[in-house]
N, C-alpha and C positions, 0 to 999 in steps of 0.2 A: 530267704527273703532279704533283699538288700534295703538298707536304710540310707537315705541321702539327706544330710543337713545343709540347708541353705541359709546362711546368716547374712543379713544385709543391714547396713548402717545408715543412719541419718546423722546430723551434726551432733546430737546429744543422746540419741536413742538407738539401741540395738535390738532388733526383733529377730527371733529365731522361729523358723517354721519347719516342722518335721513333715517331710513328704514321703509317704510310703509308695514306692513304685516297684512292684515285683518284677525283676528281670528287665528293667528298662533304665534309661539314662535321662538325666536332666542337665541343663546348663544354666549357671547363675553368673551374672556379670554385674558390675557396678558402673554407674555413669561417672562423668568427670567431676561431679559434685559430691562424690562419695555416698550417693544414695543408691543402695543395692536394689535391684529389681530382677525378678525372674523373667528371663527373655523368652524361653520356650521349653516345652516338654513334648518330645516327639515319640510317637509310637503308633503302630497300626491299630486304629480303633480306640486308643486310650483317650479319655477326656482331657482337654487342656486345663491348665491351672486357672486360666481366666474363667473358663466355664464353671469350675468348681467354686471359685470365689463368688461368681454371680449367683450360683445356687444357694450358697450360704447366706448371702446378703438379701435374698428376696423376702418380701413380707406380704402378708395377706391384707386385704382392705377391711374397712369397717362394715359390719353388718347393718341392716336396716334398723334392727332393734337398738343397737349401740348408738346409732346416729340419732334416733328418736329420744333416747335417754339424755344425750348431750344437749339437744335442743330444749327439752323439758327443764333441765337444770339451769340452763342459761335464762330461760323465761322466768323461773322462780327467783333467780338472783336479781333480775331487773325489777320484778314486781315488789320485792321486799327491800331491796337495797337502794333503789332510786329515791324514795322519800327521805331516807336517812342521809343520803349524799346531798340532797338539796338543802336540808336543814343545816347541815354542816357548812355548806357553801355560804348560805345566808349569814350564819353566825360569824364566819371568818370575815366576810365583807364588812359587817357592822363593826366588828372589833377593830378591823384595819382603819375604818373611818374615825372611830373614837380615839384610837392611839395617835393618829395623825393630828387631831385637834389638840390633844393634851400636849404633844410634843411642840406644836407651834406656839401655844400659850407660854409654856415654860421657856422656850427659846427667846421669845420677844421680851419677856421680863428680865431674863438674865442679861441680854444685850443692853437693855436700858441701864441696868446697874453697872455693868462693866464699862460702858462708854460714858456714863455720866450724862446722858442725854435722853430725851423722850424717844420711845420707840413705839410705833403703831402697827397694828395688824388690821387689815380691812378686806372685805370680799372683793372679788374681781371676776369678770366674765371673759376677759381677753388677755390676762396676765401682763398687761402693760400699764394699767391705771386702776385706782379704786373705782369699782362700778358694780351695779347690781345690788340686790338685797339678800340673796341666798348664798350662804357660805359654801354650799356643796359644789359650786361652780369653780371654786379655787380662791386663793387669798394671797395677799402680799404682806411682807414684813419689811419695814423700812425705818431708817433713822429720821425721826420727824423733828429735826432741829431747825428748819427754816433756811437751810443752806442754799444759797443761790436764788432765793425768792420765796415768797409765801411767809406765813407766820409759823413760829415754832409750835409744835403740839396741836396743829389744826386738823389732824386726822387725814390729811390729803398729801400725797406724794407730789411735790412740785419742785421747780428749780433743779438743783443738783443734789437733792437729798438722796442718800445712798440706799439702794435696794439691797436688803440682806438675804431674803429668801422668797421664792415663789412656791406656793402650795398648789399641787395639782388637784383637779376635780376629784370628788369622792367616788368610790366604786359605784357602779350602776345600781340604782334603787335605794341609795343611801342619801338622806337629807341632813343638812346641818343648819340649825336655826338658833337665833338668840332670844333670850327672855330678859326684859328690862334694859337691854341695849337696843336703841332705836334701829330699826331695819336699815341696812345699808350703811350704817355709820361705823367708824373705826373704834377699836378698843386701844386706848393709849396708856402705856406704862411710863410713869415718870422716872427720873433718874434714881429715885430711891426704891423703885419697884412697885410703888402704889399705883392704883388706877387713877388716872387724871380726873375722871368725872366724880370721884369720891362716891361711887355707887357700886353695888354688887349685882351680879346677874348670873344667868345660866346659859350655857350652850348645850343644846339638845341634839342628839344624833339618833336618827330613826331609820327604819326600813319598813317594808310592806307588812311586817308582823305587828306593827303598832306600838302603843305605849308600854305594853307589858314587857317588851324586849328592848325598849329605848334605853340609851345611855345618856348621862348628863354630866356636865362639869360646871361646878359652881365657882365663879370668879369672885373672890372676896375683895373688899376695899383695899386690903393690904397688897393685893396683886397675886396672892397665893391662890392656887387652884386645888380643889378637892373633888373627888368623884361623888356624884349624887348617889344617895343610898335610899333604901326602902325602910324609912324609919317606923312606919306604922304597920309594916308586914302585910300590906294589902296586895302585893305583887307588882306594884308600880313604884319606881323611884321618885323622889321629890326634888323640886328645885330649891333655890335659895330662900323661898318663902314657905317652904314645907308644903307646897302645892304639887300634886301629882304631875309628872311630866306629860306633856301633850305632843302629839305628832300631827303634821299637816295632812 
């Protein structure tokens, strides 16, 4: 019995294939790219190499029972996994909204101290001017120094007062409201970082799950911000007056 070795090469890989052909011949060539390939195997009634390769690579399909098992498993995953996924999505959206608020307040206060000038943050509905009363529609942070017109620290961007940052709207279903800061008014940080109004208040971030999952940020007279905590362990965090956070 004759044995014929056909070795064919690619750029980095050599593959050897042992073809047993009793009493017959085969011809192996390589193309111009040095990729070897079997050109043909001739013999009366002998199966071709291509036919053998096809036979080795053939696969059977899925049975009806196997298909039903796959469909059943997919259904179970949807039934038990969807609620968990939805809860995770809501939690991430709320956390994103809360983190954005905290970052904005910290940035505004820092800029007031660095620039030695009042810096205000106000709600906006069109990203061009202070407007609206709900902070979830977006907000503006600007140097409220009265440059180019208007009065310094008046809580309104006018003249050529420099716009420092534009806050995008909160994720869908997330609300951002203030407590003890009049609706639609600005929060102004003085050049020493203190709140211009000499008051403290709370910014509350909620979603459809209500007060039990609400997040709050207490803005102190010093201008520093702290996270609202559940001091009485009733499951709801409290605002600056130790009153449970409320959602719209």
